[in-house]
C-alpha positions in Angstrom: -2.3 0.9 15.2 0.3 3.3 13.2 -1.7 6.3 11.2 -0.3 9.5 9.8 -0.2 11.8 6.5 -3.6 12.0 4.3 -3.3 12.9 1.0 -6.3 12.5 -1.8 -8.3 10.0 -4.8 -10.3 12.3 -7.2 -12.5 9.7 -9.5 -14.3 11.8 -12.8 -15.8 11.3 -16.3 -14.4 13.6 -19.2 -15.0 13.6 -22.8 -19.2 13.6 -22.0 -18.8 10.3 -19.8 -16.5 8.3 -22.4 -13.1 9.0 -20.4 -12.5 8.1 -16.7 -9.7 10.6 -15.0 -7.9 9.7 -11.7 -5.9 12.5 -10.0 -4.1 11.0 -6.8 -2.4 13.8 -4.7 0.1 11.8 -2.5 2.6 13.9 -0.9 1.7 13.2 3.1 1.0 9.7 2.6 4.8 9.1 0.7 6.5 11.7 3.2 5.1 9.0 5.6 6.4 6.4 3.7 10.0 7.8 3.7 10.5 8.8 7.1 9.0 5.3 8.5 11.8 3.6 7.0 14.3 6.1 7.0 14.5 6.6 2.8 16.6 9.0 0.9 17.7 10.1 -2.1 16.6 8.2 -5.2 15.2 5.2 -2.9 12.6 8.1 -1.3 12.1 9.4 -4.6 11.0 5.2 -6.2 8.9 4.7 -3.2 6.4 7.9 -3.5 6.4 6.9 -7.2 5.4 3.3 -6.7 2.9 4.9 -3.8 1.0 7.0 -6.6 0.9 4.3 -8.8 -0.7 1.9 -6.5 -3.1 4.3 -5.7 -3.7 5.0 -9.4 -4.5 1.5 -9.5 -7.1 0.9 -6.9 -9.7 3.0 -8.4 -12.2 -0.1 -8.3 -11.3 -1.5 -5.2 -14.6 -1.0 -2.6 -15.5 -2.3 0.7 -13.4 -4.9 2.3 -11.4 -5.7 -0.8 -7.9 -5.1 -0.9 -5.3 -4.2 -3.8 -1.3 -5.2 -3.5 1.3 -3.9 -5.8 4.7 -6.0 -5.3 7.5 -4.7 -7.5 10.8 -6.7 -7.3 13.2 -4.7 -9.4 17.0 -6.7 -10.3 18.2 -3.2 -12.0 18.8 -1.5 -9.5 18.2 -4.6 -7.0 14.9 -3.3 -5.0 11.5 -4.5 -3.4 8.3 -2.1 -3.4 5.4 -3.5 -1.6 2.4 -1.5 -1.1 -1.6 -2.3 0.3 -4.9 -0.8 -0.8 -7.1 -0.7 1.3 -10.8 0.2 -0.5 -11.5 2.1 2.9 -8.6 4.4 1.3 -5.9 3.4 4.0 -2.9 2.3 3.1 1.1 0.9 3.8 3.8 0.2 2.1 7.7 -0.5 2.2 10.5 -0.1 0.6 14.1 -1.9 0.6 17.0 -0.9 0.4 17.0 2.6 2.2 19.5 4.2 -0.2 19.6 4.0 -3.9 21.7 5.7 -6.6 21.5 6.4 -10.7 18.2 7.1 -12.3 14.3 6.4 -11.8 14.0 4.0 -14.0 14.9 -0.2 -13.4 13.6 -3.6 -14.8 11.9 -6.1 -13.3 8.3 -7.6 -12.5 5.3 -5.9 -11.7 2.3 -7.5 -10.3 -0.9 -6.5 -9.1 -3.0 -8.8 -7.0 -7.2 -7.8 -5.8 -8.1 -9.7 -2.7 -11.2 -9.9 -0.5 -9.9 -11.1 2.5 -8.1 -14.6 2.0 -10.0 -14.5 -1.5 -8.1 -13.8 -4.6 -9.9 -11.8 -6.6 -7.5 -11.1 -9.8 -3.9 -11.1 -10.2 -2.2 -9.5 -12.9 1.3 -9.3 -13.9 3.8 -7.1 -16.2 7.3 -7.1 -17.2 9.4 -3.9 -16.4 12.0 -2.6 -19.3 14.3 0.0 -18.0 11.1 2.1 -17.3 10.4 4.3 -14.4 7.3 3.7 -12.1 5.4 6.1 -14.5 6.1 3.6 -17.7 5.8 0.5 -15.6 2.4 1.3 -14.7 1.4 2.3 -18.0 2.7 -1.7 -19.4 1.0 -2.8 -16.8 -2.5 -1.3 -18.0 -1.7 -2.1 -21.7 -0.1 -5.4 -21.4 -2.4 -6.9 -18.5 -5.6 -5.0 -18.7 -6.0 -3.9 -22.0 -6.4 -0.5 -20.9 -6.0 2.5 -24.1 -5.0 5.4 -21.7 -2.2 8.2 -20.5 -0.1 8.7 -17.5 2.2 11.0 -15.5 3.2 10.3 -12.1 5.9 12.1 -10.4 7.6 12.3 -7.3 10.1 15.4 -5.9 12.2 15.8 -2.3 12.7 19.3 -1.4 15.8 20.6 -0.2 15.2 18.8 3.0 15.2 15.5 2.1 11.0 15.1 2.3 8.9 14.5 -0.1 7.8 18.0 -1.8 5.5 16.3 -4.3 4.0 12.9 -5.1 0.7 13.2 -7.7 -0.3 11.4 -10.3 -3.2 11.6 -13.3 -4.4 8.4 -15.4 -6.6 9.1 -18.1 -8.3 6.2 -19.7 -10.6 5.2 -22.5 -13.9 4.3 -22.8 -15.6 1.7 -25.0 -18.0 4.5 -27.0 -14.8 6.7 -27.5 -12.8 5.6 -30.8 -9.2 5.4 -30.3 -8.3 8.3 -33.2 -10.6 10.8 -31.1 -9.2 10.0 -28.1 -5.7 10.7 -29.5 -6.7 13.8 -30.9 -8.0 14.8 -28.1 -6.2 13.9 -24.5 -2.6 12.7 -26.7 -1.4 15.5 -25.4 -2.7 16.6 -22.3 -1.0 15.3 -19.7 2.5 17.2 -21.5 4.2 19.7 -20.0 5.0 20.8 -16.0 3.1 18.3 -13.8 2.4 21.0 -11.5 0.3 22.9 -14.2 -1.3 19.4 -14.8 -1.9 19.5 -10.9 -3.4 22.9 -10.7 -5.2 22.7 -14.0 -6.9 19.7 -12.2 -7.8 21.1 -9.6 -10.3 23.6 -11.0 -11.5 20.7 -13.4 -9.4 20.4 -16.3 -7.2 17.9 -17.7 -5.1 19.5 -20.8 -8.0 21.3 -22.9 -10.7 18.9 -21.5 -12.9 19.4 -18.8 -13.9 17.0 -16.2 -16.8 15.9 -13.9 -15.8 14.9 -10.6 -17.8 11.7 -9.7 -16.0 11.0 -6.5 -13.1 12.2 -4.0 -11.9 10.3 -1.1 -9.1 11.0 1.2 -6.1 8.5 1.0 -4.1 8.0 4.7 -0.8 6.4 5.3 -2.4 3.9 8.1 -0.8 0.8 9.2 -3.2 -2.1 11.0 -0.5 -2.9 13.4 -1.4 -2.4 17.5 0.3 -3.3 21.2 -3.2 -5.8 21.7 -2.1 -7.2 18.0 1.5 -8.0 18.9 0.3 -9.8 22.6 -1.9 -11.7 20.4 0.9 -13.2 18.7 2.8 -14.1 21.6 0.2 -15.6 23.1 -0.1 -17.8 20.0 3.3 -18.9 20.9 2.0 -21.0 23.6 3.4 -20.4 27.6 6.8 -22.6 27.3 8.1 -19.9 24.5 6.6 -16.6 26.4 8.6 -18.2 29.9 11.5 -18.4 27.0 11.6 -14.8 26.6 11.2 -13.7 29.9 13.9 -15.8 31.0 16.4 -15.2 28.4 16.0 -11.6 27.1 13.3 -10.5 30.0 11.0 -8.3 27.1 9.8 -8.5 23.8 10.0 -7.0 20.8 8.7 -6.6 17.7 8.9 -4.4 14.5 6.1 -4.3 12.3 7.5 -5.4 8.5 5.1 -2.2 6.9 5.5 0.7 9.4 8.5 -0.2 11.4 7.0 0.7 14.5 8.3 -0.8 17.5 7.1 -2.5 20.1 8.4 -3.6 23.4 6.1 -5.5 26.1 8.5 -5.1 29.1 9.2 -7.7 31.9 6.1 -7.5 33.4 3.8 -7.9 30.6 5.5 -11.1 29.6 4.9 -12.1 33.5 1.2 -11.1 33.1 0.6 -13.2 29.8 2.7 -15.7 30.9 0.6 -16.0 34.3 -3.0 -15.5 31.9 -1.2 -19.0 30.1 -1.2 -21.1 33.0 -4.8 -20.2 34.1 -6.5 -21.0 30.9 -3.9 -24.2 30.6 -5.4 -25.0 34.5 -8.8 -24.4 33.7 -8.2 -26.4 30.3 -7.0 -29.3 32.1 -9.5 -29.3 35.1 -12.2 -29.6 32.6 -10.3 -32.3 30.9 -10.3 -34.3 34.6 -14.3 -34.1 35.2 -14.3 -35.0 31.9 -12.2 -38.4 32.2 -14.3 -39.1 35.3 -17.5 -38.6 33.3 -16.6 -41.1 30.7 -15.4 -43.5 34.2 -18.8 -43.4 35.6 -20.3 -43.9 32.5 -18.1 -47.3 32.2 
């Protein structure tokens, strides 16, 4: 299992409990995403923004639930995929590794909430030449009928690493009217983003104070492991494992999400093949015993 990069998710209430506030600081997870997939330039910035947007959408994910955010952009062409789990762990991938141009894109954004194999919710929204900030707001309005304000951004440092990745979502709850919400929070997320994050650290969104309900760490962590790779090879059967050993002398698997590379060498494949042969022998012996018992009964 690979893990690194811890950020923070803050859930809060403002306006006498009538406005929900979510604040995400995700520089470290976004840098881990950039590093693992060797992203640079605009690709690294868009991927980091996508990671922040996914975390802001995960406010109601808990326990064993998972939120999957999938973006397919036609202009410029790229693919973003992220999983956020109820325990705050997340993983993501972005292709290609390099893009040029603006941060805006056009395509489709889909969001799936699931519990194991069971689908709990699915929403889809079109992205119309917008950044991830605009795409997130459009999704909330069109797919979830949320009245809110969003700010999110990501910035690279001179060394090409992620220097900042964060976001704020302010959502009107039913007890607050749209007009009052607009008056009090319409301009709350305007201005310099670093100033907004600094204010949020002191419990303020613009001129409005908020009450923290909970804080959780968010960590880039993939569920891949050497044990899972061996289990996958075991499922192929003795014939396929023997072919790998004879033709390649090893098995090499790279994780789709975190780019972690696992190599099962010749000794490992030989041990696995021996295990499979022994299992096959035991099964055949059991079959003979059962067949003999049936024959005796006849």
